[in-house]
C-alpha positions in Angstrom: 125.3 -62.4 45.6 127.7 -59.7 47.0 126.3 -56.8 48.9 127.4 -53.2 48.1 129.6 -53.3 51.2 131.3 -56.5 50.0 131.8 -55.1 46.6 133.4 -51.8 47.8 135.1 -52.9 51.0 135.6 -56.7 50.5 134.2 -59.4 52.7 132.2 -58.1 55.7 131.6 -60.7 58.5 128.0 -61.4 59.5 128.8 -60.4 63.0 131.7 -57.9 63.0 133.7 -57.9 66.1 133.6 -54.8 68.3 136.4 -52.4 67.4 138.1 -50.0 69.8 137.5 -46.3 69.5 140.2 -44.5 67.6 140.5 -41.7 70.0 139.5 -41.1 73.6 140.6 -37.5 74.2 138.3 -35.3 76.2 137.0 -33.6 73.1 135.8 -36.9 71.6 133.0 -39.0 73.1 134.1 -42.6 73.8 132.5 -45.2 71.6 130.1 -47.3 73.9 131.6 -50.6 74.9 130.6 -53.5 72.7 129.7 -51.2 69.7 130.5 -53.1 66.5 132.2 -51.4 63.6 130.4 -51.8 60.3 133.2 -50.6 58.1 136.9 -50.1 58.7 139.9 -49.9 56.5 143.2 -48.2 55.4 143.1 -44.7 54.0 146.0 -45.5 51.8 143.9 -48.2 50.1 140.5 -46.4 50.1 140.6 -42.6 49.8 138.5 -40.7 52.3 136.5 -38.9 49.7 135.3 -42.4 48.5 134.2 -43.2 52.1 132.4 -39.9 52.4 130.7 -40.5 49.1 129.6 -44.0 50.1 128.1 -42.8 53.4 126.2 -40.1 51.4 124.9 -42.5 48.6 123.9 -45.1 51.2 122.2 -42.5 53.3 123.9 -43.9 56.5 123.6 -42.6 60.0 126.5 -43.1 62.4 129.9 -42.0 63.4 133.1 -42.1 61.4 136.4 -42.0 63.3 139.5 -41.2 61.3 143.1 -41.5 62.4 146.2 -40.2 60.6 149.8 -40.4 61.9 149.5 -36.8 63.1 145.9 -36.2 63.9 142.4 -37.7 64.4 138.9 -36.7 63.4 135.4 -37.6 64.5 132.4 -37.1 62.2 128.7 -37.8 62.6 126.3 -38.4 59.7 122.5 -38.5 59.6 121.0 -40.1 56.5 124.2 -39.4 54.6 124.5 -35.7 55.5 127.3 -34.5 57.7 126.0 -33.0 61.0 129.1 -32.7 63.3 132.8 -32.9 62.9 135.9 -32.2 65.0 139.6 -32.7 64.9 141.9 -33.7 67.9 144.5 -31.1 67.0 144.8 -28.0 64.8 141.1 -27.3 65.3 140.0 -23.7 65.4 137.6 -23.1 68.2 134.2 -21.5 67.8 135.4 -18.5 69.8 138.3 -17.9 67.5 136.0 -18.1 64.4 133.5 -15.7 65.9 136.2 -13.3 67.0 138.0 -13.3 63.6 134.6 -12.6 62.0 133.9 -9.7 64.3 130.8 -11.3 65.6 131.9 -11.1 69.3 134.4 -8.9 71.1 137.4 -10.0 73.1 135.7 -9.1 76.3 132.6 -11.1 75.4 134.9 -14.1 74.6 136.7 -13.9 77.9 133.5 -13.5 79.8 131.9 -16.6 78.2 135.1 -18.6 78.7 135.0 -17.7 82.4 131.3 -18.6 82.6 132.0 -22.0 81.0 134.7 -22.7 83.6 132.2 -21.9 86.4 129.2 -23.7 84.9 127.9 -26.7 86.9 126.8 -28.9 85.2 129.2 -28.0 82.3 127.8 -26.0 79.4 128.9 -25.8 75.8 130.5 -22.5 74.8 128.0 -21.9 72.1 125.1 -22.3 74.5 126.6 -19.7 76.8 127.0 -17.2 74.0 123.3 -17.7 73.2 122.3 -17.4 76.9 124.2 -14.2 77.2 122.5 -12.8 74.0 125.9 -12.1 72.4 125.1 -13.8 69.1 121.9 -14.9 67.3 121.4 -18.6 66.6 121.8 -18.2 62.9 125.3 -16.7 63.3 126.3 -19.4 65.7 125.1 -22.0 63.2 127.2 -20.4 60.5 130.3 -20.6 62.7 129.6 -24.2 63.6 129.3 -25.0 59.9 132.6 -23.3 59.2 134.3 -25.2 62.0 132.9 -28.5 60.6 134.0 -27.7 57.1 137.5 -26.9 58.2 137.8 -30.3 59.9 136.3 -32.0 56.8 138.7 -30.2 54.4 141.7 -31.1 56.6 140.9 -34.8 56.4 140.8 -34.7 52.6 144.6 -34.1 52.6 145.2 -37.3 54.7 146.7 -40.2 52.7 147.8 -42.4 55.5 145.9 -43.8 58.5 142.7 -45.7 59.1 138.9 -45.2 59.4 136.2 -46.9 61.4 132.4 -46.4 60.9 130.0 -47.2 63.7 126.4 -47.2 62.5 123.5 -45.5 64.3 125.8 -43.6 66.8 124.7 -40.0 67.2 126.3 -37.1 69.0 125.4 -36.4 72.6 122.3 -34.3 73.1 124.4 -31.3 74.3 126.5 -31.3 71.1 125.4 -28.5 68.7 124.9 -29.8 65.2 124.5 -28.4 61.7 123.9 -30.1 58.4 125.9 -30.2 55.1 125.7 -32.2 51.9 128.7 -34.3 51.2 128.7 -33.7 47.4 128.9 -29.9 48.1 131.5 -30.3 50.7 133.7 -32.5 48.4 133.5 -29.9 45.6 134.4 -27.1 48.0 137.1 -29.2 49.6 138.8 -29.9 46.3 138.9 -26.1 45.5 140.3 -25.6 49.1 143.1 -28.1 48.6 144.0 -26.7 45.2 144.2 -23.2 46.6 146.3 -24.4 49.6 148.7 -26.1 47.2 149.3 -22.9 45.2 
């Protein structure tokens, strides 16, 4: 009897071989050596929205790496919900989002950037903002969610490339996380793409 994975993705080997990480830029954590990929495929054959829906319906926890000809993305899921997502290029930084939303000033932004450069051991920009008292946690969470949504919406427009899912991988402890339901993100994403096409 075929499993759900076999039905959707075709034959899955009993012991899948370790797959190399799609990206190794500084902003992406390297996949631990020997980590086996549970799912991988071609975006042209299986649309990313179907992959996102599957991870949601199966309530999976892990990391989804996506690569297109011009960009790459890294997304983490916990029990099917999206908790963290970034792009390699064309990613608005938290500081930009906060500044455009008038939640911090240019001086505060420059000060926190300077403190981040000086921090030993390194600190996340969001944590420095909180430590300085420049923004309440709820506002930072909202900005992190906005950044994650933008990365998610961008990938929905990708029709070429590949994806790899590594089960049970979670972000590093220092990574700030939020939480969003995939069904809501997909609906919002479709509206976003329609508006961008007009």
